[in-house]
VOGU-3710 file (C-alpha; in Angstrom, 3 decimals, decimal comma):
1> mtflppvlhc> -21,613/21,671/-22,627  -20,770/24,686/-24,810  -17,840/25,444/-27,072  -15,379/28,004/-25,693  -13,348/30,293/-27,952  -9,651/30,609/-27,178  -8,955/32,698/-24,069  -5,533/34,245/-23,409  -3,857/33,294/-20,117  -0,624/35,267/-19,948
11> sarpisvaef> 0,375/34,237/-16,411  0,507/30,488/-17,037  3,176/28,683/-19,036  2,027/25,972/-21,444  3,245/22,416/-20,916  5,905/21,369/-23,389  5,942/17,901/-24,931  9,412/17,220/-23,479  8,239/18,146/-19,965  5,179/15,952/-20,323
21> gevvqatcih> 7,292/13,058/-21,620  9,564/13,211/-18,583  6,541/13,124/-16,269  5,112/10,125/-18,138  8,406/8,252/-17,852  8,570/8,965/-14,115  4,923/7,998/-13,533  4,633/4,850/-15,676  7,182/2,623/-13,955  7,652/-1,101/-14,625
31> rfpryrgyep> 4,846/-3,385/-13,513  6,525/-6,743/-14,274  10,295/-6,392/-13,739  10,896/-10,067/-14,641  9,201/-9,737/-18,035  10,084/-7,690/-21,080  7,810/-6,017/-23,588  9,261/-5,300/-27,015  6,214/-4,597/-29,145  4,527/-1,167/-29,001
41> rkiglaisgg> 1,255/-1,310/-27,124  -1,667/1,072/-27,396  -2,562/3,352/-24,519  -6,054/4,509/-23,597  -7,117/8,098/-22,963  -10,240/8,990/-20,964  -11,556/12,101/-22,745  -14,518/14,178/-21,609  -14,053/17,157/-23,955  -13,008/19,564/-21,198
51> vdsmalaflc> -9,845/21,603/-21,280  -7,899/19,151/-19,112  -8,685/16,058/-21,185  -8,154/17,878/-24,500  -4,720/19,026/-23,289  -3,946/15,421/-22,364  -5,025/14,250/-25,820  -2,806/16,839/-27,524  0,266/16,026/-25,434  -0,162/12,269/-25,945
61> sklkkskdfk> -0,530/12,749/-29,696  2,886/14,460/-29,761  4,792/11,908/-27,701  7,746/10,406/-29,521  7,098/6,883/-30,743  10,363/4,993/-30,162  11,577/1,815/-28,507  13,371/3,852/-25,835  10,218/5,679/-24,747  8,218/3,182/-22,685
71> vadhpigrpv> 4,940/3,330/-20,818  5,136/0,780/-18,002  6,679/-2,299/-19,677  6,222/-1,525/-23,379  7,169/1,019/-25,999  4,325/3,467/-26,392  1,916/2,703/-29,192  -0,880/4,618/-30,829  -3,225/6,304/-28,302  -6,925/5,438/-28,388
81> afvvdhglre> -9,281/8,077/-26,972  -12,499/6,935/-25,256  -15,293/9,518/-25,116  -18,088/8,462/-22,761  -21,597/9,697/-23,542  -23,386/9,736/-20,190  -26,737/10,588/-21,768  -27,821/12,753/-18,835  -28,637/15,878/-20,876  -30,227/16,723/-24,174
91> gsreeaakvr> -27,707/16,776/-27,002  -25,020/14,783/-25,193  -24,717/12,398/-28,133  -24,055/15,224/-30,590  -21,508/16,799/-28,245  -19,641/13,487/-27,899  -19,585/13,199/-31,696  -18,062/16,711/-31,968  -15,344/15,817/-29,472  -14,541/12,673/-31,443
101> kilvsqlkls> -14,370/14,667/-34,670  -11,780/17,046/-33,170  -9,704/14,126/-31,872  -9,720/12,363/-35,235  -9,375/15,281/-37,639  -7,148/17,689/-35,716  -5,119/15,454/-33,383  -5,061/12,343/-35,641  -6,071/10,028/-32,782  -8,178/6,894/-32,899
111> sevlainwkq> -11,354/7,538/-30,962  -14,402/5,628/-29,753  -17,667/6,992/-28,332  -18,936/4,770/-25,505  -22,574/5,358/-24,574  -24,143/4,366/-21,243  -27,459/2,580/-21,795  -29,522/3,798/-18,850  -32,651/2,009/-20,065  -30,895/-1,322/-19,788
121> ilgrdanpah> -29,457/-0,441/-16,371  -32,427/1,215/-14,644  -35,404/0,271/-16,805  -37,342/2,011/-19,551  -39,250/4,476/-17,385  -36,430/5,444/-14,975  -34,707/8,805/-15,299  -31,043/8,697/-14,156  -31,011/12,462/-13,577  -33,384/11,959/-10,626
131> lpnietvary> -31,006/9,647/-8,759  -29,730/11,208/-5,506  -26,211/9,824/-6,063  -26,033/10,335/-9,803  -22,359/11,361/-9,676  -21,343/8,057/-8,041  -23,538/5,946/-10,329  -22,262/7,721/-13,438  -18,657/7,205/-12,341  -19,306/3,486/-11,791
141> hryrriasgc> -20,729/2,907/-15,264  -18,229/5,263/-16,937  -15,254/3,234/-15,747  -16,927/-0,045/-16,698  -17,583/1,180/-20,234  -13,983/2,370/-20,542  -12,784/-1,001/-19,238  -14,773/-2,796/-21,930  -13,144/-0,598/-24,578  -9,677/-1,188/-23,163
151> tfyrimslft> -10,089/-4,971/-23,089  -11,328/-4,906/-26,707  -8,166/-3,093/-27,845  -5,953/-5,059/-25,398  -4,983/-1,835/-23,626  -3,420/-2,130/-20,177  -2,520/1,555/-19,581  -5,216/4,215/-19,208  -4,413/7,921/-18,875  -6,830/10,278/-17,137
161> ahheddqyet> -6,639/14,081/-17,029  -6,940/14,707/-13,275  -4,854/17,765/-12,460  -3,603/19,694/-9,449  -6,853/21,585/-8,868  -8,813/18,317/-8,900  -6,388/16,955/-6,299  -6,923/20,030/-4,111  -10,714/19,697/-4,307  -10,562/15,965/-3,546
171> ilmrllsghg> -8,497/16,496/-0,391  -10,826/19,247/0,816  -13,813/16,939/0,288  -12,109/14,217/2,302  -11,302/16,697/5,048  -14,988/17,550/5,242  -15,814/13,836/5,419  -13,414/13,241/8,333  -10,813/11,070/6,601  -7,534/10,174/8,283
181> yrglqgmrrv> -4,002/10,462/6,948  -4,550/7,633/4,461  -7,502/9,352/2,830  -5,763/12,726/2,867  -3,117/11,414/0,459  -5,494/12,388/-2,314  -5,601/10,655/-5,673  -2,726/8,323/-6,490  -0,657/8,811/-9,595  -0,818/5,084/-10,345
191> tdipecydin> -3,659/2,767/-9,357  -5,741/-0,153/-10,594  -8,851/0,735/-12,509  -11,736/1,263/-10,046  -15,325/-0,016/-10,205  -14,310/-3,065/-12,297  -13,542/-5,593/-9,581  -15,558/-8,381/-11,246  -14,350/-7,890/-14,841  -11,689/-10,404/-15,822
201> gayqsgfvdd> -8,943/-8,827/-17,895  -9,618/-5,387/-16,434  -9,020/-5,563/-12,678  -5,818/-7,306/-11,549  -6,184/-10,074/-14,131  -5,399/-10,893/-17,739  -1,719/-11,810/-17,458  -2,407/-15,574/-17,672  -4,350/-15,136/-20,912  -1,567/-12,980/-22,325
211> qrrevpfyrl> 1,016/-15,685/-21,648  -1,170/-18,274/-23,366  -1,288/-16,339/-26,605  0,932/-17,402/-29,469  2,696/-14,027/-29,401  2,339/-12,614/-25,854  3,040/-8,995/-25,050  5,158/-9,923/-22,028  8,141/-12,207/-22,598  10,413/-13,719/-20,017
221> gpvreeakel> 13,486/-14,250/-22,202  15,668/-11,614/-23,846  15,645/-10,885/-27,564  18,478/-12,056/-29,798  20,608/-8,901/-29,440  20,286/-8,904/-25,642  21,136/-12,613/-25,501  24,336/-12,058/-27,503  25,381/-9,198/-25,257  24,720/-11,301/-22,156
231> rrelyrgvdp> 26,895/-14,125/-23,527  29,734/-11,720/-24,227  29,505/-10,326/-20,695  29,529/-13,834/-19,224  32,564/-14,874/-21,274  34,457/-11,776/-20,184  33,650/-12,487/-16,519  34,713/-16,138/-16,489  37,482/-16,966/-13,995  38,831/-20,557/-14,314
241> aeiaeeicsg> 40,180/-20,585/-10,750  36,827/-19,535/-9,347  35,037/-22,223/-11,367  37,426/-24,888/-10,009  36,749/-23,705/-6,479  32,992/-23,878/-7,050  33,360/-27,439/-8,366  35,182/-28,468/-5,197  32,601/-26,816/-2,977  29,892/-28,537/-5,011
251> lhadfanayl> 30,788/-31,800/-3,321  28,571/-30,699/-0,434  25,565/-30,061/-2,658  23,605/-32,725/-0,818  23,523/-30,464/2,216  21,457/-27,917/0,267  18,522/-30,301/0,125  18,194/-30,103/3,870  17,281/-26,421/3,620  13,991/-27,297/1,984
261> ddysgiaggr> 11,130/-27,123/4,444  9,444/-30,514/4,467  6,262/-29,079/5,957  3,517/-30,273/3,674  0,393/-30,163/5,747  -1,201/-29,592/9,109  -3,081/-32,861/9,506  -2,323/-36,572/9,596  -2,624/-38,841/6,617  -1,022/-36,368/4,254
271> khapevtple> 1,354/-38,951/2,791  -1,566/-40,672/1,093  -3,276/-37,498/-0,102  -3,517/-37,136/-3,899  -1,517/-34,295/-5,383  -3,473/-31,410/-6,860  -2,256/-29,060/-9,542  -1,745/-25,568/-8,063  -4,077/-22,948/-9,439  -2,716/-20,269/-11,707
281> ieeggitvyr> -2,606/-16,905/-9,962  -3,862/-13,889/-11,851  -2,189/-10,527/-12,114  -2,066/-7,649/-14,559  -5,167/-5,697/-15,463  -5,690/-2,095/-16,508  -3,584/0,482/-14,690  -4,783/4,069/-14,414  -2,082/6,744/-14,698  -2,601/10,410/-13,820
291> pllgfskdrl> 0,390/12,231/-15,326  -1,175/15,718/-14,992  -1,515/15,731/-11,186  1,478/18,026/-10,919  0,087/20,661/-13,324  -2,444/23,362/-12,507  -5,528/23,964/-14,623  -4,142/27,328/-15,772  -1,225/25,556/-17,446  -3,602/23,154/-19,172
301> iatcvennip> -5,652/26,078/-20,486  -2,466/27,762/-21,688  -1,451/24,541/-23,450  -4,729/24,382/-25,377  -4,637/28,096/-26,231  -1,016/27,947/-27,393  -1,714/25,032/-29,736  -5,209/26,090/-30,916  -6,952/23,111/-29,338  -10,688/23,760/-28,784
311> wfedhtnqda> -12,506/22,398/-25,772  -16,003/22,264/-24,321  -17,342/23,429/-20,958  -20,051/21,609/-19,015  -22,412/24,177/-17,530  -23,480/21,721/-14,789  -20,009/22,066/-13,252  -20,960/25,625/-12,248  -24,060/24,549/-10,284  -22,930/24,639/-6,648
321> tltlrnavry> -26,062/22,820/-5,483  -25,643/19,762/-7,718  -22,681/17,925/-6,181  -20,299/18,292/-3,259  -17,375/18,837/-5,619  -19,168/21,740/-7,271  -19,832/23,263/-3,850  -16,177/22,947/-2,848  -15,071/24,416/-6,168  -17,416/27,392/-5,695
331> mckhralpaa> -16,158/27,923/-2,131  -12,518/27,948/-3,236  -13,220/30,406/-6,036  -15,534/32,888/-4,278  -14,481/32,715/-0,633  -11,268/33,750/1,115  -10,042/30,610/2,870  -7,516/30,639/5,724  -3,903/29,925/4,799  -4,089/26,368/6,173
341> lqkpavlrma> -6,894/25,518/3,713  -5,417/27,136/0,640  -3,989/25,020/-2,157  -0,247/25,186/-1,306  -0,783/24,202/2,342  -3,266/21,430/1,532  -1,012/19,913/-1,148  1,970/19,977/1,245  -0,140/18,188/3,853  -1,078/15,540/1,281
351> ercrervasl> 2,597/15,026/0,446  3,429/14,474/4,122  0,594/11,950/4,364  1,981/10,085/1,354  5,438/10,009/2,888  4,043/8,642/6,139  2,115/5,887/4,372  5,166/4,987/2,261  7,308/4,739/5,408  4,783/2,427/7,093
361> eaeakrwlqr> 4,555/0,295/3,948  8,327/-0,092/3,756  8,545/-1,093/7,415  5,689/-3,575/7,007  7,555/-5,129/4,055  10,584/-5,624/6,300  8,371/-7,341/8,862  7,071/-9,590/6,092  10,643/-10,659/5,359  11,038/-11,718/8,990
371> ahvhefgana> 7,852/-13,782/9,011  8,013/-17,499/8,250  5,517/-18,240/5,496  5,257/-22,022/5,620  2,748/-22,509/2,856  0,293/-20,629/0,693  -2,367/-22,909/-0,784  -4,300/-21,235/-3,560  -6,452/-24,335/-4,081  -8,117/-23,863/-0,687
381> gtlvvtmpdl> -7,187/-20,210/-0,147  -5,145/-20,849/3,008  -1,951/-19,401/4,398  0,197/-20,970/7,156  2,551/-18,475/8,768  4,593/-17,972/11,918  4,481/-14,340/12,979  7,801/-12,533/13,454  9,075/-12,121/16,996  8,719/-8,391/17,566
391> slptvptlsa> 9,526/-6,279/20,550  10,034/-2,602/21,180  13,670/-1,610/20,533  15,728/-0,444/23,458  16,772/3,204/23,435  19,960/4,546/24,998  18,778/7,984/26,178  16,714/8,582/29,280  14,388/11,015/27,520  13,447/8,383/24,917
401> asparrqkrl> 12,711/5,878/27,685  10,078/8,124/29,268  6,496/6,785/29,385  5,301/9,328/26,808  8,021/8,393/24,297  7,429/4,714/24,914  3,718/5,159/24,298  4,464/6,975/21,048  6,795/4,200/19,858  4,235/1,584/20,831
411> ahyrlvaaqf> 1,535/3,352/18,798  3,888/3,523/15,812  4,756/-0,170/15,928  1,120/-1,114/16,310  0,416/0,813/13,104  3,196/-1,104/11,355  1,802/-4,367/12,725  -1,640/-3,461/11,390  -0,199/-2,792/7,946  1,675/-6,106/8,103
421> lrhimapvsp> -1,565/-7,923/8,963  -3,322/-6,266/6,043  -0,614/-7,665/3,763  -1,018/-11,254/4,952  -4,818/-11,072/5,074  -5,219/-9,731/1,540  -4,616/-13,076/-0,286  -7,168/-14,915/1,883  -9,874/-12,316/2,489  -12,931/-12,264/0,209
431> erelsqpaql> -13,420/-8,557/0,891  -12,077/-5,808/-1,345  -11,633/-3,266/1,431  -9,802/-4,527/4,522  -10,301/-3,154/8,003  -8,489/0,009/8,983  -5,544/-0,246/11,425  -7,632/1,083/14,304  -9,971/-1,932/14,009  -7,158/-4,492/14,297
441> ghlismlfps> -6,126/-3,642/17,865  -7,373/-6,839/19,535  -5,791/-9,040/16,857  -2,450/-7,224/17,226  -2,475/-7,785/20,998  -3,082/-11,504/20,465  -0,516/-12,081/17,702  2,198/-9,796/19,094  2,180/-9,858/22,912  5,160/-7,510/23,088
451> lrapddatve> 3,052/-4,797/21,417  0,153/-5,118/23,819  -0,975/-1,830/25,297  -0,316/-1,401/29,062  -4,034/-1,380/29,917  -4,818/-4,457/27,768  -5,332/-7,818/29,412  -3,326/-10,859/28,368  -4,881/-12,465/25,299  -4,308/-16,176/24,756
461> pkpyvicgvl> -4,063/-17,461/21,170  -7,510/-18,521/20,007  -9,515/-18,500/16,762  -10,452/-15,022/15,626  -12,430/-13,741/12,621  -11,966/-10,371/10,935  -12,344/-9,182/7,323  -13,722/-12,601/6,387  -10,460/-14,271/7,510  -10,307/-16,928/10,231
471> ftplvreggp> -7,087/-16,926/12,282  -6,561/-20,388/13,811  -3,556/-21,085/16,098  -1,718/-24,363/15,456  -0,017/-25,076/18,774  2,273/-28,097/18,699  1,587/-30,585/21,448  4,549/-31,082/23,764  6,339/-27,991/22,474  8,110/-25,537/24,763
481> pserprwlls> 5,997/-22,689/26,160  8,219/-20,106/24,450  7,581/-21,583/21,007  5,656/-19,276/18,737  2,543/-20,944/17,293  1,866/-21,278/13,616  -1,281/-19,561/12,402  -3,605/-20,901/9,752  -5,323/-18,114/7,823  -8,375/-19,299/5,927
491> raphvsnvpr> -11,649/-17,982/4,648  -14,068/-17,631/7,573  -17,027/-20,053/7,590  -20,169/-18,715/5,979  -22,704/-17,213/8,356  -26,296/-18,432/8,172  -27,863/-14,958/8,050  -25,667/-13,781/5,160  -26,369/-14,869/1,555  -23,903/-17,399/0,201
501> pscnmtppyf> -21,649/-16,302/-2,667  -22,680/-17,862/-5,971  -22,177/-17,705/-9,736  -24,719/-19,047/-12,217  -24,005/-20,518/-15,657  -26,957/-20,903/-18,022  -27,568/-24,083/-20,054  -27,325/-24,291/-23,852  -30,260/-22,840/-25,740  -33,428/-24,901/-25,657
511> karvkrhasr> -33,733/-24,615/-29,426  -30,346/-26,273/-29,867  -31,159/-29,380/-27,819  -34,904/-29,909/-28,069  -34,542/-32,207/-31,089  -31,653/-34,268/-29,755  -31,039/-37,204/-27,506  -29,082/-36,231/-24,382  -25,948/-37,908/-25,720  -26,003/-35,458/-28,658
521> fktsgwsrfq> -26,372/-32,256/-26,636  -23,945/-29,513/-27,641  -22,364/-26,717/-25,637  -22,775/-22,972/-25,995  -19,035/-22,457/-25,609  -16,984/-21,350/-22,652  -18,705/-18,986/-20,283  -17,053/-15,733/-19,345  -14,916/-15,617/-16,218  -16,847/-14,752/-13,081
531> lydgrywvrl> -15,374/-13,730/-9,747  -16,541/-16,124/-7,042  -16,337/-15,111/-3,372  -13,875/-12,349/-4,204  -11,083/-14,944/-4,602  -11,587/-17,312/-7,547  -12,011/-16,561/-11,240  -14,173/-19,388/-12,632  -15,474/-20,264/-16,075  -17,226/-23,401/-17,322
541> lhrfpvdiri> -17,827/-25,338/-20,517  -20,803/-27,649/-20,139  -23,677/-29,201/-22,038  -26,061/-29,927/-19,175  -29,667/-28,870/-19,907  -29,930/-27,201/-16,465  -28,345/-24,219/-14,774  -24,928/-24,847/-13,265  -24,120/-22,953/-10,080  -20,848/-22,241/-8,268
551> apfepehhka> -21,541/-22,159/-4,539  -19,819/-23,206/-1,285  -19,328/-26,879/-0,478  -22,177/-27,491/1,970  -22,084/-30,154/4,748  -25,420/-31,647/3,705  -23,953/-32,591/0,295  -20,819/-34,186/1,734  -22,166/-37,715/2,237  -24,088/-37,851/-1,050
561> frdaladdda> -21,046/-36,683/-2,998  -18,778/-39,187/-1,276  -21,216/-42,025/-1,962  -21,426/-41,008/-5,622  -17,731/-41,735/-6,101  -16,894/-44,981/-7,820  -15,326/-47,161/-5,102  -13,754/-47,204/-1,645  -10,340/-46,240/-2,964  -11,790/-43,096/-4,515
571> rrrfaaalrr> -13,533/-42,221/-1,263  -10,318/-42,658/0,720  -8,464/-40,358/-1,641  -11,271/-37,815/-1,408  -11,100/-37,840/2,406  -7,297/-37,601/2,336  -7,443/-34,625/-0,044  -9,789/-32,786/2,305  -7,596/-33,540/5,334  -4,497/-32,330/3,531
581> hapgkvrytl> -5,709/-29,240/1,713  -8,889/-28,183/3,528  -8,918/-29,411/7,149  -11,776/-28,747/9,519  -14,284/-26,139/8,469  -12,010/-24,838/5,729  -13,484/-27,462/3,395  -16,905/-25,823/3,638  -15,541/-22,618/2,117  -14,302/-24,357/-1,043
591> paiyatqdva> -16,105/-23,564/-4,290  -18,275/-26,416/-5,526  -20,082/-26,993/-8,815  -23,772/-27,830/-8,488  -26,433/-28,782/-10,992  -29,716/-27,120/-10,053  -31,561/-30,355/-10,965  -30,754/-34,026/-10,534  -28,644/-35,069/-13,544  -27,638/-38,526/-12,307
601> rllrgedwwp> -29,406/-40,224/-15,209  -27,423/-38,149/-17,689  -24,183/-39,240/-16,050  -25,358/-42,844/-16,365  -25,851/-42,378/-20,127  -29,659/-42,191/-20,120  -31,809/-39,707/-22,003  -32,853/-36,372/-20,547  -36,381/-36,418/-21,946  -38,991/-38,734/-20,362
611> pelslpggnd> -40,162/-41,699/-22,467  -43,574/-40,170/-23,151  -41,881/-37,182/-24,832  -39,632/-39,135/-27,187  -39,603/-38,363/-30,899  -42,051/-40,311/-33,108  -40,553/-43,239/-34,949  -37,766/-43,740/-32,427  -35,621/-40,919/-33,838  -34,366/-40,199/-30,350
621> aaaagpkhps> -32,949/-43,688/-30,083  -31,361/-43,389/-33,508  -29,754/-40,100/-32,546  -28,520/-41,454/-29,249  -24,882/-42,197/-28,843  -23,439/-45,208/-27,081  -23,602/-45,548/-23,336  -20,900/-44,239/-21,035  -17,849/-46,417/-20,606  -16,896/-47,127/-17,060
631> apalavanas> -15,183/-43,949/-15,820  -12,246/-43,934/-13,396  -13,127/-44,514/-9,777  -12,259/-40,950/-8,803  -12,292/-38,296/-11,490  -9,226/-36,425/-10,319  -8,251/-34,079/-13,123  -6,296/-30,944/-13,587  -7,366/-28,262/-11,132  -7,702/-25,810/-14,004
641> aiappsrgsh> -9,739/-27,902/-16,436  -11,048/-31,415/-16,764  -9,236/-33,296/-19,482  -11,259/-34,492/-22,504  -11,881/-38,212/-23,000  -8,898/-40,214/-24,178  -8,507/-41,194/-27,797  -9,185/-44,817/-26,970  -12,657/-44,018/-25,646  -15,563/-45,052/-27,868
651> rpsplnstaa> -17,730/-42,289/-26,428  -18,180/-39,200/-28,636  -17,151/-35,886/-27,097  -19,741/-33,198/-27,872  -17,779/-30,820/-25,606  -15,466/-30,228/-28,561  -18,247/-28,606/-30,628  -20,946/-26,045/-29,984  -24,621/-25,881/-30,749  -23,944/-23,462/-33,580
661> depppeaflg> -22,268/-26,267/-35,518  -25,598/-28,067/-36,031  -28,675/-25,807/-36,140  -32,059/-27,478/-35,665  -33,923/-28,354/-38,861  -36,895/-26,218/-39,774  -39,019/-29,363/-40,206  -38,880/-29,889/-36,461  -40,819/-26,666/-35,931  -43,849/-27,650/-37,940
671> gqyqelwear> -46,567/-30,282/-37,963  -46,560/-32,958/-35,289  -43,188/-31,829/-33,964  -44,600/-28,478/-32,875  -46,681/-30,158/-30,186  -43,653/-32,136/-29,001  -41,638/-28,891/-28,859  -44,239/-27,240/-26,624  -44,596/-30,358/-24,447  -40,860/-30,587/-23,814
681> mkwetalves> -40,709/-26,879/-23,005  -43,563/-27,222/-20,488  -41,884/-30,263/-18,954  -38,598/-28,412/-18,445  -40,392/-25,367/-17,051  -42,267/-27,533/-14,550  -39,018/-29,283/-13,613  -37,354/-25,964/-12,837  -40,320/-24,748/-10,811  -40,468/-27,971/-8,808
691> gekpmllalp> -37,486/-26,835/-6,734  -35,467/-30,034/-6,707  -32,475/-30,262/-4,419  -29,267/-29,360/-6,283  -26,741/-32,074/-7,050  -23,061/-31,625/-6,200  -20,913/-32,447/-9,225  -17,333/-31,430/-8,414  -14,881/-29,606/-6,182  -12,938/-27,836/-8,950
701> tlgigvpnle> -10,015/-26,501/-6,914  -9,212/-30,035/-5,736  -9,845/-31,568/-9,164  -12,431/-34,056/-7,831  -15,668/-34,832/-9,613  -18,301/-37,538/-9,896  -17,747/-40,340/-12,441  -18,439/-39,575/-16,119  -18,473/-35,818/-15,424  -15,650/-35,257/-17,912
711> ywlrwevryk> -18,099/-35,932/-20,772  -20,428/-33,165/-19,631  -18,405/-30,446/-17,939  -15,032/-28,758/-17,932  -13,841/-25,952/-15,742  -11,033/-23,466/-15,370  -10,265/-21,853/-12,024  -7,695/-19,178/-11,244  -6,866/-17,425/-8,005  -6,943/-13,674/-7,563
721> kvddellrlg> -3,812/-11,539/-7,548  -1,407/-12,186/-4,663  1,542/-10,051/-3,605  4,722/-11,250/-5,366  6,783/-11,045/-2,174  4,318/-13,203/-0,273  4,300/-15,760/-3,089  8,088/-15,876/-3,079  8,207/-16,425/0,669  5,538/-19,106/0,364
731> riggfyvprd> 7,570/-20,989/-2,243  10,871/-20,934/-0,344  9,491/-20,924/3,212  11,513/-17,770/3,700  12,326/-16,191/7,015  15,414/-15,197/8,958  16,957/-17,906/11,155  20,000/-17,447/13,405  23,065/-19,024/11,804  23,831/-21,522/14,584
741> eartavrrry> 20,228/-22,699/14,708  20,152/-23,122/10,936  23,393/-25,141/10,904  22,125/-27,452/13,631  18,835/-28,041/11,834  20,644/-28,723/8,560  22,970/-31,291/10,143  20,149/-33,114/11,893  17,998/-33,286/8,794  20,901/-34,319/6,591
751> wkerrsrget> 22,028/-37,232/8,764  18,457/-38,325/9,323  18,006/-38,576/5,575  21,261/-40,506/5,169  20,441/-42,955/7,955  17,079/-43,615/6,346  19,021/-44,797/3,282  21,131/-47,194/5,367  24,334/-45,134/5,239  26,586/-44,570/8,230
761> rrglkervla> 28,151/-41,260/9,115  31,687/-42,648/9,100  31,355/-44,275/5,677  29,916/-41,120/4,140  32,675/-38,922/5,562  35,334/-41,232/4,151  33,726/-41,111/0,723  33,477/-37,304/0,770  37,129/-36,951/1,858  38,271/-39,344/-0,867
771> rrtryqgrer> 36,376/-37,369/-3,496  37,823/-34,072/-2,249  41,371/-35,520/-2,345  40,797/-36,705/-5,897  39,721/-33,234/-7,049  42,678/-31,578/-5,299  45,012/-33,980/-7,094  43,504/-32,993/-10,424  44,046/-29,301/-9,626  47,721/-29,891/-8,860
781> shg> 48,224/-31,859/-12,064  46,586/-29,108/-14,162  48,479/-26,424/-12,253
//
């Protein structure tokens, strides 16, 4: 990377601050329309030192700071520039420091240099420059370092300096790789931060934590001035006659209750199933914006020259043999390409691809509105849905009814159906990348018979697995043949030859518990959130002296866990909860909390250390707390976290303090205690190496745990981001119903409810008519 003196580019026009501000406003649209952000929020800038990123830094430093100028949902705050030191060449650290100095001294921006520690990633003797895919590896760790900086500064908007020439090179590379129309869209102007799928607070998460803060960035209610204006508008729009009419029509409010879908399960015994608290669903995260995609590199160079902004050039970008992008860049600069591969034609093709994808997305959203989403259960990761009744539209002209036109329309609707299926599979699938539309052909023929290709055989509804999602038909016995079946979408059962998903939580430090009785063990604090099975964000607070693991609920642990519950009533509620929320094999995809060693004696209130390793003089017994009180028969707690012991409990709660509150005395490390220290360490090491069978402690998403677990472990579980429209349909059971059919269903359900209360239809009608007459009399008297 070498410093370039200013070079005059007379043909290109520099980018003005006003032009850049308009592009930013058009690019950074609202992310949370229901919430308002009033406080300025910092934005992040990914700066490499090149001409494109230095132009971005200059333009962002000149943006007007006002409440009217917003980035996404907030007024723009002070930019923070992140300079990543890749450490792949000699002197990269000094060059990053020079870039930071220019940003701070000349542009008055806050700046941070983020270095990639290759020794920690690859080992001490490994050289990252020798990796065959060094560009991909460097990109992965660059984004993760930037994400860590953004989460530290609570930044949710990241600007990158990708420009029009980068877009052109990207599309050419994808053409060479054989991408379809989706890949040929090029880079998106707005996207979630890549390569950070397992970082909570960075990728599609962090909104729940923001709402829990004392002063959140996103607020649901209006500020005082907006509230006053809303009241004035409401007062001006009040019509007394209309209010009186609404009061009269309100007499039939009882009919509205019949619209609620009473579907609450797919198995028997659901009336006795214990209620579980729904999991909180994550959203938010860092959004990457590319406001310079519409500007050529010549205009960025002119912007830096016009405003005396220095930049640096990386000489490795000129090596055509280093990366594919460098080769494509060299080809575009030194070879005469045909007109179809030149930049204007390629960018127009990318725009047409974007329009096609947007049209398919809009049509798939309309199909989603016509689907009947009966229930979305985040606790088990299931979705119950009735597919919309779709058929090819009739066309009036003879030419459109030809076989070729019909085949073209059929292919189009199958693409829309594939996009619709991707929407409903996304909340349930553990995979980040779903199957392409071409791979969903068999599933489309089974779910939508009217879209079956002419040469396809008739496919009966049956279980089907794709993208880690199990489609199970729920055919009602005795129903008419024309009735569309409900489909249960759940996580597919784990395959024996594929490693199980798991998350490990380490125990508190040995030094912090070696001198204590088990009842006095402290915690190391809450663990960080980990993404389990691509669906659940999980963190734990525990004081067990063994590793705690999040893994699937296995069949071999079912009986032992059931027997560990306190009494028969607890076991019945456990079985009912599984029937209601996780029927069949769905239960064996639930996350479960395991102890890697048998900790039953700890739950009974006994000591962890064997008697032969107790402290001299009975100090262990003196330090021991009282025994466990009798815990509830079934520890059903909040699905997000186990509640602490009640105030009336005589048992101390070490979960409220950490090991740092009480460091071990130095006297324990010397003399006769040194031998005991080493003996206890050897005993624990041998216990770990013995390979004991793990012990199932809890099913956190159902809020069920073994007795006395609340004194040793707490958890918090959240579900991954789900499409807002799908959540809304899942809450209201939304789908389109013909008006006559809806009225008939409402009447039947309404009178069934009234008869169950012992009321007759005639008596109720007389009471409603009497009430209506009374209100009409009041209107006449006031009139």
